[in-house]
N, C-alpha and C positions, 0 to 999 in steps of 0.2 A: 781428218775429221770422218767420222762415222757416216755422215749423210752427204758426203761429197759436197759440201756447200748445199745451201737450201736449194731445193728443186733442181738437183743435180748441177749446181755450179753458179748460183746467183751470188752468193757470198754477201748478200745484202748491199748490193751496189746500185739498185734502180733508182734510188732517190738522190744520188749524188750527181753534180753537173757533168761529170765524164760519163755517167749512165752506165748501162748494164750491156756487156757484149754477150749477145745471145748465141754466138758462135764458138766462143773460147772461154770455158770456165777457168783456165789458168790465168787468162788475163784479168778476170774479176778477182781471183784469188791474190794476184799480185797486187793489184790496186787497192784491194782491202788491207792486205799487210802493210802496204806503205802508209795508207791513212792512219792505221792503229798505231804505227811506230812514230808517226808525225804529230800525232795528237789530233788528227782530223776526223775521229770516229767517236762516237759516244754510245753506250748500250749499258744496260742494266742486265748482268748475267745471273741465272738461276743454277746453281750447282746441286748435284745430288750428294749423298752421303759418302761418296768416293771422290768428291772434287771433280766430277766431270760435268761440264755445262751441258744442261738438258733443256735451255731454252734462253731466250732473251727478248728484250724490247730496245729497238734501236731509235735514238731520238738525236736531235742536234738543232742548231740555229737554222733560220731559213736559208742562209747563203751555203751553209754546209750540206743540207737536204734541200736543194733547189728545185727538184723535180716532183710534182705532185700528181696523184692520179685524179683523173677528170679534170685535166688542166683547163680545157675551154671553158666548162662550166664554172670552175673556181675563179678564172680571171675575168669572166663576164661581169661578175659583181665581186671585186676583190674585197675580202674581209680585212677587218683591223689587222695591220701587220703584227704577226705573233714575234714573240722572243724565241720561242722553241717550237719544233714540230716533231710529232712522234710519227715515225714512218713505218716501221714493220715490226713483227714479232715472228718469233720461231719457236715451236716446241717439238722436240724429238717425238716422232710418231708414237713410241713405246710409253711415253709419258703424258700424253694427251689426255684431258679430263681430270688431271690431278692438282689444278691450281697453279700452274707453272706461269701460264700467261698473266694471271692476277698477280702473282709475286713479282714478276718482271715489270709489270706497269708500275706497282707500288714502289719497286726500286728505281724506276726512272724518274717518278715524280719525286722522290727523296732527293736524287741527285740533281734534278732540275732546281729544287730548293736551295741545295747547298751552292749551285752555281749562280745564286742571286734570284732565282723564281723569276715570274713574269707570266706573260699570256702564252699558253700551251695549246696549239691546235693539232687534230688528227682528221683523216678522213677515214671513216670506217664503215661497216656493212651492218645493217639491221637483220637480225636473224629471227626475231620472234615471229611465229606464224608461219615459217618456211624452213625448208631443209636447204642449208647453204653448203656448197661444195667447198673442202678446206682449202683449195687453192685461191678463193676469193677471201679468205679470212686471214691473210697475211698481216693486216692491218687491225686484227681482232674484231671485236664486235661492238657496235654502239651501245649495247646493253651493259657490257664490261666499263665502258668509259663513263656511262651514266652512273654506275654503282659507285665510281671514283669521284663524283662531283662534277662532270662534265656536262655542258648543255648541248642539245642537239640544236644545230643551226640549219643551214639551207641544205636541201637535197640537191646532190650533184650527179647522182646516177640513179639506176633503177631502184637500187637498194642501198646506195651510199649517201652518207651525210657527212657534212663538217660539223665536229663537235670541237668545243674549247672549254678551258677553265683558266683561271688566274691562280698561280701557285706563289704563296707568300715565301720570302727568303726566311731561314731561321731566324728566331729572336736572339739576339746577343745582350748579354749583361744581366 
């Protein structure tokens, strides 16, 4: 992978129960590969015209993505138990500002609907009126979620909010 995993080796492991190895990117890579091959990882990938992934939105059920940002504030007043959690986004630095995160979120919501829908939550950062550093935006922006029908809930951190939305399953028949 051109980016050596997100942030030099995260491989989107921070939300899983086994967590992120901050000292060994190869452990993260091996754990992510194992999860993908066992069906224990979910993401909507966005590809360029050459078939290379330029970004993604990781989602999963709360048992799969058991670790949340701002855990103390989250657990102080636990919200309604979600069916799905959107955990992180990644966009290749050379493709930022081109709608990749938007496309990834739309893809994740479509996949969640195909899996039966339900209550979806995320913890994201507000950026209106401030310059937010990219390292804080791995969970996208509250504004992006609100543009996709999410409702802003409790404040969990200085600029972080819980957002949620109910996704209907596709209609059949």
